[in-house]
N, C-alpha and C positions, 0 to 999 in steps of 0.2 A: 686472725684465723687464716690458715693456709690449707688448700687442697692441692695435692700434687698427683697428677696422673690417676685420678680416682675412677675406678670401674666398678659398677654394680650389676651383677647378673642374678636373675631370678630363675630357678629351675621350674619347668612346667611338667609336673608329674602326670603320668597317664596320657601324655599328649601323643605318644607313638600311634595310638589307635584312632586319633581324631585330629591329625595335623591340619586338615582343612579348616576345622572349627577354630583352631589356635590362630591360623592366619587371619580369619575373619575378626576375631576378638582383639588381636594385637596389631592389626594393620597400621593403626595410627601411633603405636608406641615405639619401643626401641627395636633394635635389630634382633631378629629371630635367628638363632644359631643351632646347628646340630653338632654334637660333640660325642666323645666316648667311642666305645667299641661299635663298629658298624654304624656310627653316627645316629645311635638310637636315643641319646639323651638330648632333649631340647631345652634351651634356655633363652630367655629374653634379656638382652643387654639394655638395661634401663638408663645407665649412665656410661658414657664411653670416653675415657681419657680426659676427665675434667680437671683442669688446673685453674686455681683462682686464689688470689690473695686479697684479704680485706683488712684495712687498717682503721685505726681510731677515726671516727667521723664518717665512715662510709655507710651510706643508707642505700642498700642494693635492692633494686627491683628486678624480679625475674618474670619475663614474659615468654609466651609461646603457646602454640595450639595445645589442645587436650592430647595427652600422651607424649608431650615433648620431653618430659623428665623433670618438670618443675617440682612436683610433690616429692619425688624421690630425692632430689637434691636438697630440699628443705629438711627431709628426715635424716639424711646423712649429716648435714650441718648441725642438727639437733642431737645427734648421737643415737637416734632410733635405729638406723641401719648402719652396719659396718661395711666399709668398702670391700669388695671381693679382691680387688687389687688397688694399689696406691695408698697414699697416706693422707690423714687429716690431722692437723694440730691447731691448738688454740690456747689462749691465755684468758683467765677470768671465768665468770659464771655465765653459762648459757641457759636461757629460758625459752621454751618453745610453747607457743599458743596455737593449737590447731582447732580448738573448740572453745565455746564460751562458758561451759560448765564442767571443768575438769575435776573428776573424782567426787562429785556430790553423792552423799549417801542419803537416800530419801527417808530413811528411818531415823536419822539424826536431826536435831533441831538446827535452825539456821546458825545459832552461836556455836554449836558443836562442829558444824561444817566449816565455819570460819577458822577454827583451830586446826582441824584435821586436814582440810584442803590446803591451808597455809603451809603446814608442815610438808605436805605432798609436793608443793611448789618450791620447796627448798628454803622457806623462811624459818627463822628461829622463833621460839615462843616469845621472846622479848620483842622481836620485830612485829609479830602478829598482834601483841598487846598494844603496841604503839599505833598500829594501823586500824585497830578494831573500830574506833569511833568514826573514822573516815569511811570505812566500809558500811557501817550502820547508816550513816547519813546518805551515802550514795544510793543505796538500795531503796530507801524510802519505805521499808517494810515494817518498821515500828515493832509492835508486839508480836508480829508473825515470826520474828527471829527466834522467839522462844518456843515455837511449834515445830513439829517434824516437817521436813521439806515435802513429804508426800501429801501434805494438806495444801500446798501451794498450787496456784495455777501455773501453766507453762511459762507465762511471762514473768511471774514472780521468781520462779526457779532460775530463769535465765538471768535475771537482774543480780541475784546473789552470786551466781557463778561468774558472771562478767565482772562484778566488783572484785572478786577474789583473783581472777585471772589477770586483771590489770593493776593489781596492787604490788606487784613484784618490782625489784630494782635490778635488772639484768645488765651485765656488761655486753652480752651479745643476745639480741632478741630475734628469734626466728618466728615469723608471723605469717599465718595463712589468711587469705581474705575471707574465709568462712567464719571468722570470729564476728559474732553479731551480738546485739543487745536487745533484741526482741521488738516490742511495739514502737511504732513510729514516733509517738510523743516523747519517748525516751532517747531517741536517736541523737539529737543534738548534744545532750548531756554526755552520752556515751562517746561521741566523737571527740569531745574535748578531753576525755579521760584517755582515749587511745593516743591522741596527739601528745599528751603529757608523758605517757609511757614511752613512746618513741623518742621523745626529746631527752629523756634521762638515760637512754641506752647508748652505749658507745658505738655499737655496730648494729645495724638493722639488716635482716635478710627477709624480703617480703615478696611473695608470689601472688600475682593477681592478673585477672583479665581486664581490670579497669584501668584505662589509661589515665583517668582523672586521679585515681588513688596513687598510681605510680608517680605521677607528676607532683602530687601533694606531699608524699612521704619521702621520696628518694632523690639522691643526687648522682646516682649511677645506675646503670641497668645492663642486663645481659639478655640476649635473645637465644632461646633454646629450641632445638629441633632434632628429633630422633636421638635424644640422650646426649647431644653434644652442644657446646657453646658456639653459636654461629657468629655472635658479635658481642663485644664488651666495650662500653663507652658511655657517653653522656646520655641522659634520659631521652632528650628529643631525637637524637640521631638514631638511637636504638628503636624508639617507637616508630620512627619514619620507616626504618627497614622492616619492622614487624608488619606495618600496614601493607607493604608490598607483597608479603607472603600470604595474604588472605585471599 
């Protein structure tokens, strides 16, 4: 995957009448710019001239304070946002996990969701059929899989969503630390499944505030600030620099 001089601008509509409030809400984010006739159009530059190359085996951790541009960069890499300027190119299949229950329909049964969410995540029907037994066993939901998801507790719904989200086989995995598995008793089992997902991906792009997770998952890191990459290097040296910015 390659990003070359990527810029992402977000227009702020209606900000002309309340520029002071925009300053308050965006102070920790990207650069606020005035453009257009009489400088009346206000935009926030969330990413500014990002250039990055990721090769097979790279497990990249993204660190930085809130508003540094981590989430925007994840979404560009996942194809959710298109660059305002610059280019992004890649080879292979990208899978992005920003939540643990992607696309669950509460009126469908667990089994129906296994099929439909699996298709939503880019798997073929044949792939889903092969993974169905593994998903069943991982959720530990038994006969509940034949019932509508609206009858599940929050923890039960999270389990099936998490099982589906982590059943993919991506070339490039874009992962947000918000991915969770619910109750504490399930955490160890879930962690092993995430570890296996990361292991079978060729490239990982992972944003987190947790130094422990960055150390555990990644072999490379970048430090972001104000929508720019301040440092790109080994995990320990980047985390050391990050600590100095706090």
